[in-house]
A tleap script that builds the chain and sets N, CA, C and O, in Angstrom:
source leaprc.protein.ff14SB
mol = sequence {
  NMET SER ARG LYS LEU GLU SER ILE ASP ILE
  GLU VAL ASN GLU ARG LYS GLY THR PRO MET
  PRO THR TRP GLU VAL ILE ILE PRO GLY LYS
  ARG SER ILE GLY ILE ILE GLU GLN GLU GLU
  GLU ARG TYR HIE VAL VAL SER SER LYS THR
  ASN HIE SER LEU TYR SER LYS THR LEU GLU
  SER ALA ILE ASN GLU LEU LEU SER TYR PHE
  THR LEU HIE GLU CLYS
}
set mol.1.N position { 96.565 49.368 13.991 }
set mol.1.CA position { 95.879 49.527 13.109 }
set mol.1.C position { 96.097 50.438 11.841 }
set mol.1.O position { 96.311 51.640 12.002 }
set mol.2.N position { 96.046 49.905 10.632 }
set mol.2.CA position { 96.360 50.806 9.661 }
set mol.2.C position { 95.772 51.697 9.114 }
set mol.2.O position { 94.548 51.754 9.240 }
set mol.3.N position { 96.374 52.529 8.447 }
set mol.3.CA position { 95.184 53.340 7.735 }
set mol.3.C position { 95.350 53.119 6.254 }
set mol.3.O position { 96.413 52.654 5.843 }
set mol.4.N position { 94.043 53.522 5.143 }
set mol.4.CA position { 94.126 53.033 3.927 }
set mol.4.C position { 95.029 54.193 3.225 }
set mol.4.O position { 94.980 55.330 3.695 }
set mol.5.N position { 95.823 53.917 2.142 }
set mol.5.CA position { 96.256 55.174 1.640 }
set mol.5.C position { 95.991 55.641 0.857 }
set mol.5.O position { 95.495 55.050 -0.103 }
set mol.6.N position { 96.208 57.023 0.888 }
set mol.6.CA position { 95.257 58.364 0.034 }
set mol.6.C position { 96.063 59.385 -0.298 }
set mol.6.O position { 96.739 59.851 0.619 }
set mol.7.N position { 96.167 59.842 -1.338 }
set mol.7.CA position { 96.907 60.950 -2.142 }
set mol.7.C position { 96.046 62.522 -1.261 }
set mol.7.O position { 94.834 62.735 -1.220 }
set mol.8.N position { 96.950 63.227 -0.772 }
set mol.8.CA position { 96.058 64.333 -0.632 }
set mol.8.C position { 96.786 65.803 -1.548 }
set mol.8.O position { 97.989 66.062 -1.535 }
set mol.9.N position { 96.174 66.274 -1.979 }
set mol.9.CA position { 96.458 67.375 -2.962 }
set mol.9.C position { 96.710 68.770 -1.819 }
set mol.9.O position { 96.000 69.133 -0.882 }
set mol.10.N position { 98.206 69.425 -2.418 }
set mol.10.CA position { 98.020 70.514 -1.083 }
set mol.10.C position { 98.946 71.343 -2.623 }
set mol.10.O position { 99.503 71.033 -3.676 }
set mol.11.N position { 98.530 72.731 -1.653 }
set mol.11.CA position { 99.190 73.929 -2.291 }
set mol.11.C position { 100.122 74.580 -1.134 }
set mol.11.O position { 99.803 74.745 0.043 }
set mol.12.N position { 101.513 74.953 -1.837 }
set mol.12.CA position { 102.332 75.703 -0.945 }
set mol.12.C position { 102.721 76.971 -1.165 }
set mol.12.O position { 103.566 77.314 -1.992 }
set mol.13.N position { 102.122 77.671 -0.440 }
set mol.13.CA position { 102.100 79.288 -1.019 }
set mol.13.C position { 102.984 80.194 -0.035 }
set mol.13.O position { 102.686 80.324 1.152 }
set mol.14.N position { 103.934 80.720 -0.539 }
set mol.14.CA position { 104.639 81.757 0.068 }
set mol.14.C position { 103.902 83.285 0.571 }
set mol.14.O position { 103.418 84.209 -0.083 }
set mol.15.N position { 104.020 83.128 1.574 }
set mol.15.CA position { 103.510 84.553 2.336 }
set mol.15.C position { 104.131 86.143 1.889 }
set mol.15.O position { 105.284 86.095 1.460 }
set mol.16.N position { 103.799 86.876 1.916 }
set mol.16.CA position { 104.452 88.037 1.310 }
set mol.16.C position { 104.394 89.000 2.474 }
set mol.16.O position { 103.362 88.865 3.131 }
set mol.17.N position { 105.213 89.927 2.903 }
set mol.17.CA position { 104.932 91.552 4.142 }
set mol.17.C position { 105.138 90.591 5.307 }
set mol.17.O position { 104.376 90.817 6.248 }
set mol.18.N position { 106.164 89.352 5.511 }
set mol.18.CA position { 106.340 88.978 6.959 }
set mol.18.C position { 107.709 89.381 7.246 }
set mol.18.O position { 108.488 89.921 6.459 }
set mol.19.N position { 107.873 89.127 8.202 }
set mol.19.CA position { 109.299 89.296 8.744 }
set mol.19.C position { 110.516 88.355 8.375 }
set mol.19.O position { 111.633 88.675 7.970 }
set mol.20.N position { 109.977 87.083 8.634 }
set mol.20.CA position { 110.870 85.690 8.347 }
set mol.20.C position { 110.368 84.953 6.702 }
set mol.20.O position { 109.150 85.129 6.673 }
set mol.21.N position { 110.611 84.543 5.953 }
set mol.21.CA position { 110.352 83.496 4.760 }
set mol.21.C position { 109.258 82.876 5.680 }
set mol.21.O position { 109.434 82.648 6.877 }
set mol.22.N position { 108.103 82.629 4.988 }
set mol.22.CA position { 107.042 81.847 5.558 }
set mol.22.C position { 106.408 81.331 4.573 }
set mol.22.O position { 106.467 81.908 3.487 }
set mol.23.N position { 105.772 80.317 4.689 }
set mol.23.CA position { 105.109 79.586 3.550 }
set mol.23.C position { 103.575 78.848 4.376 }
set mol.23.O position { 103.628 78.400 5.521 }
set mol.24.N position { 102.457 78.850 3.639 }
set mol.24.CA position { 101.126 78.413 4.230 }
set mol.24.C position { 101.152 77.185 3.400 }
set mol.24.O position { 101.543 77.279 2.236 }
set mol.25.N position { 100.730 75.910 3.935 }
set mol.25.CA position { 100.641 74.657 3.441 }
set mol.25.C position { 98.772 74.338 3.322 }
set mol.25.O position { 98.093 74.118 4.325 }
set mol.26.N position { 98.295 74.373 2.132 }
set mol.26.CA position { 96.580 74.264 2.465 }
set mol.26.C position { 96.463 72.959 1.228 }
set mol.26.O position { 97.090 72.395 0.332 }
set mol.27.N position { 95.166 72.989 1.952 }
set mol.27.CA position { 94.466 71.331 1.004 }
set mol.27.C position { 93.448 72.395 0.227 }
set mol.27.O position { 92.620 72.994 0.912 }
set mol.28.N position { 93.510 72.610 -1.118 }
set mol.28.CA position { 92.800 73.255 -2.069 }
set mol.28.C position { 91.152 73.480 -2.042 }
set mol.28.O position { 90.517 72.487 -2.397 }
set mol.29.N position { 90.530 74.415 -1.744 }
set mol.29.CA position { 89.087 74.549 -1.579 }
set mol.29.C position { 88.640 73.810 -0.163 }
set mol.29.O position { 87.447 73.666 0.105 }
set mol.30.N position { 89.657 73.370 0.690 }
set mol.30.CA position { 89.118 73.123 1.845 }
set mol.30.C position { 89.536 73.727 3.130 }
set mol.30.O position { 88.669 74.172 3.882 }
set mol.31.N position { 90.808 73.783 3.451 }
set mol.31.CA position { 91.356 74.555 4.499 }
set mol.31.C position { 92.999 74.718 4.769 }
set mol.31.O position { 93.655 74.149 3.897 }
set mol.32.N position { 93.594 75.212 5.541 }
set mol.32.CA position { 95.033 75.050 5.943 }
set mol.32.C position { 95.335 74.259 6.916 }
set mol.32.O position { 94.651 74.050 7.919 }
set mol.33.N position { 96.379 73.793 6.643 }
set mol.33.CA position { 96.787 72.847 7.434 }
set mol.33.C position { 98.099 72.931 8.297 }
set mol.33.O position { 98.308 72.047 9.127 }
set mol.34.N position { 99.095 74.085 8.110 }
set mol.34.CA position { 99.643 74.751 8.731 }
set mol.34.C position { 101.019 75.882 8.118 }
set mol.34.O position { 101.119 75.961 6.893 }
set mol.35.N position { 101.736 76.473 8.738 }
set mol.35.CA position { 102.714 77.372 8.749 }
set mol.35.C position { 103.851 76.916 8.574 }
set mol.35.O position { 104.208 75.886 9.146 }
set mol.36.N position { 104.555 77.523 7.836 }
set mol.36.CA position { 106.180 77.060 7.954 }
set mol.36.C position { 106.968 78.541 8.022 }
set mol.36.O position { 106.878 79.451 7.198 }
set mol.37.N position { 107.605 78.516 9.003 }
set mol.37.CA position { 108.804 79.560 8.884 }
set mol.37.C position { 110.074 79.557 8.885 }
set mol.37.O position { 110.436 79.103 9.970 }
set mol.38.N position { 110.913 79.812 8.268 }
set mol.38.CA position { 112.148 79.885 8.233 }
set mol.38.C position { 112.620 80.607 9.454 }
set mol.38.O position { 112.197 81.756 9.587 }
set mol.39.N position { 113.651 79.999 10.627 }
set mol.39.CA position { 114.034 80.243 11.422 }
set mol.39.C position { 115.604 80.193 11.449 }
set mol.39.O position { 115.974 79.125 11.937 }
set mol.40.N position { 116.570 80.949 11.107 }
set mol.40.CA position { 117.905 80.904 10.914 }
set mol.40.C position { 118.179 79.858 9.532 }
set mol.40.O position { 118.118 80.116 8.330 }
set mol.41.N position { 118.537 78.449 10.331 }
set mol.41.CA position { 119.334 77.360 9.575 }
set mol.41.C position { 118.091 76.215 9.720 }
set mol.41.O position { 118.302 75.126 9.187 }
set mol.42.N position { 116.895 76.406 10.372 }
set mol.42.CA position { 115.777 75.412 10.310 }
set mol.42.C position { 114.832 75.699 9.965 }
set mol.42.O position { 114.700 76.894 9.703 }
set mol.43.N position { 113.830 74.925 9.798 }
set mol.43.CA position { 112.268 75.543 9.425 }
set mol.43.C position { 111.616 74.861 10.481 }
set mol.43.O position { 111.902 73.720 10.846 }
set mol.44.N position { 110.300 75.934 11.201 }
set mol.44.CA position { 109.484 75.685 12.174 }
set mol.44.C position { 108.152 75.699 11.458 }
set mol.44.O position { 107.789 76.553 10.649 }
set mol.45.N position { 107.358 74.459 11.930 }
set mol.45.CA position { 106.550 73.924 11.284 }
set mol.45.C position { 105.339 74.190 12.581 }
set mol.45.O position { 105.553 73.798 13.728 }
set mol.46.N position { 104.206 74.833 12.222 }
set mol.46.CA position { 103.240 74.630 13.339 }
set mol.46.C position { 101.500 74.475 12.527 }
set mol.46.O position { 100.983 75.255 11.726 }
set mol.47.N position { 101.040 73.417 13.000 }
set mol.47.CA position { 99.794 72.786 12.549 }
set mol.47.C position { 98.805 73.762 13.090 }
set mol.47.O position { 98.782 74.188 14.245 }
set mol.48.N position { 97.681 74.179 11.752 }
set mol.48.CA position { 96.963 74.775 12.193 }
set mol.48.C position { 95.872 74.820 13.133 }
set mol.48.O position { 95.466 75.789 13.773 }
set mol.49.N position { 95.447 73.601 13.122 }
set mol.49.CA position { 94.635 72.986 14.126 }
set mol.49.C position { 94.791 72.896 15.696 }
set mol.49.O position { 94.089 73.464 16.533 }
set mol.50.N position { 95.893 72.036 15.915 }
set mol.50.CA position { 96.191 72.263 17.704 }
set mol.50.C position { 97.451 72.923 17.732 }
set mol.50.O position { 98.131 72.510 18.671 }
set mol.51.N position { 98.123 73.968 16.912 }
set mol.51.CA position { 99.034 74.570 17.040 }
set mol.51.C position { 100.591 73.860 17.554 }
set mol.51.O position { 101.518 74.522 18.020 }
set mol.52.N position { 100.600 72.454 17.350 }
set mol.52.CA position { 101.564 71.648 17.367 }
set mol.52.C position { 102.949 72.170 16.389 }
set mol.52.O position { 102.850 72.423 15.189 }
set mol.53.N position { 104.292 72.270 17.223 }
set mol.53.CA position { 105.386 72.729 16.671 }
set mol.53.C position { 106.201 71.289 16.220 }
set mol.53.O position { 106.252 70.214 16.817 }
set mol.54.N position { 106.717 71.642 15.135 }
set mol.54.CA position { 107.910 70.461 15.014 }
set mol.54.C position { 108.931 71.156 14.227 }
set mol.54.O position { 108.639 72.295 13.863 }
set mol.55.N position { 110.061 70.690 13.900 }
set mol.55.CA position { 111.234 71.400 13.350 }
set mol.55.C position { 112.136 70.751 12.331 }
set mol.55.O position { 112.795 69.785 12.716 }
set mol.56.N position { 112.268 71.205 10.922 }
set mol.56.CA position { 112.999 70.290 10.124 }
set mol.56.C position { 114.333 71.138 9.888 }
set mol.56.O position { 114.597 72.155 10.530 }
set mol.57.N position { 115.255 70.515 8.744 }
set mol.57.CA position { 116.123 71.181 8.118 }
set mol.57.C position { 115.905 71.735 6.716 }
set mol.57.O position { 116.746 72.423 6.138 }
set mol.58.N position { 115.046 71.488 6.345 }
set mol.58.CA position { 114.810 71.641 5.097 }
set mol.58.C position { 113.495 72.054 5.066 }
set mol.58.O position { 112.607 71.761 5.867 }
set mol.59.N position { 113.416 72.911 3.870 }
set mol.59.CA position { 111.503 73.063 3.881 }
set mol.59.C position { 110.557 71.775 2.870 }
set mol.59.O position { 109.340 71.656 2.727 }
set mol.60.N position { 111.592 71.027 2.354 }
set mol.60.CA position { 110.832 69.727 1.733 }
set mol.60.C position { 110.526 68.484 2.840 }
set mol.60.O position { 109.771 67.527 2.669 }
set mol.61.N position { 111.120 68.710 3.699 }
set mol.61.CA position { 110.728 67.958 5.380 }
set mol.61.C position { 110.039 68.613 6.153 }
set mol.61.O position { 109.460 67.904 6.977 }
set mol.62.N position { 109.864 69.603 6.235 }
set mol.62.CA position { 109.245 70.466 6.906 }
set mol.62.C position { 107.193 70.384 6.210 }
set mol.62.O position { 106.115 70.484 6.795 }
set mol.63.N position { 107.496 70.214 5.100 }
set mol.63.CA position { 106.383 69.836 4.483 }
set mol.63.C position { 105.599 68.397 4.607 }
set mol.63.O position { 104.415 68.098 4.768 }
set mol.64.N position { 106.926 67.576 4.442 }
set mol.64.CA position { 106.744 65.979 4.556 }
set mol.64.C position { 106.440 65.791 6.256 }
set mol.64.O position { 105.771 64.786 6.496 }
set mol.65.N position { 106.793 66.525 7.343 }
set mol.65.CA position { 106.658 66.442 8.835 }
set mol.65.C position { 105.171 66.857 8.565 }
set mol.65.O position { 104.342 65.980 8.806 }
set mol.66.N position { 104.697 68.083 8.092 }
set mol.66.CA position { 103.410 68.606 8.469 }
set mol.66.C position { 102.236 67.493 7.947 }
set mol.66.O position { 101.191 67.191 8.523 }
set mol.67.N position { 102.728 67.028 6.761 }
set mol.67.CA position { 101.468 66.219 6.039 }
set mol.67.C position { 101.496 65.025 7.067 }
set mol.67.O position { 100.402 64.712 7.537 }
set mol.68.N position { 102.518 64.372 7.444 }
set mol.68.CA position { 102.137 63.083 7.829 }
set mol.68.C position { 101.658 63.259 9.656 }
set mol.68.O position { 101.065 62.403 10.313 }
set mol.69.N position { 102.157 64.692 10.172 }
set mol.69.CA position { 101.085 64.981 11.357 }
set mol.69.C position { 99.672 65.086 11.259 }
set mol.69.O position { 98.813 64.698 12.052 }
set mol.70.N position { 99.542 65.756 10.005 }
set mol.70.CA position { 98.130 66.051 9.798 }
set mol.70.C position { 97.237 64.708 9.542 }
set mol.70.O position { 96.175 64.618 10.158 }
set mol.71.N position { 97.674 63.545 8.554 }
set mol.71.CA position { 97.737 62.534 8.350 }
set mol.71.C position { 97.202 62.024 9.613 }
set mol.71.O position { 96.034 61.997 10.002 }
set mol.72.N position { 98.212 61.648 10.147 }
set mol.72.CA position { 97.981 60.678 11.748 }
set mol.72.C position { 97.081 61.245 12.922 }
set mol.72.O position { 96.325 60.547 13.598 }
set mol.73.N position { 97.325 63.048 13.117 }
set mol.73.CA position { 96.501 63.537 14.132 }
set mol.73.C position { 95.402 64.343 13.872 }
set mol.73.O position { 94.605 64.479 14.801 }
set mol.74.N position { 95.205 64.832 12.965 }
set mol.74.CA position { 94.308 65.939 12.769 }
set mol.74.C position { 93.097 65.287 11.352 }
set mol.74.O position { 92.314 66.049 10.783 }
set mol.75.N position { 93.158 64.466 11.173 }
set mol.75.CA position { 92.111 64.243 9.849 }
set mol.75.C position { 90.877 63.700 10.490 }
set mol.75.O position { 89.895 63.421 9.802 }
savepdb mol mol.pdb
quit
């Protein structure tokens, strides 16, 4: 079963005052879909709804992984 393709507008906001570089990925006006933390040489992604963890090598791939997970499992 395939899903209809749709565009999701997101914002990636850097969080200040955290011990490690951290970004929050949100759908404007709706909700947060996850947090990305830089841990040494990789990025740790945690989804907001299910607290599912993913790891990526770049920030861009971490954002894409989070969006893919959100679209398939949380939407």
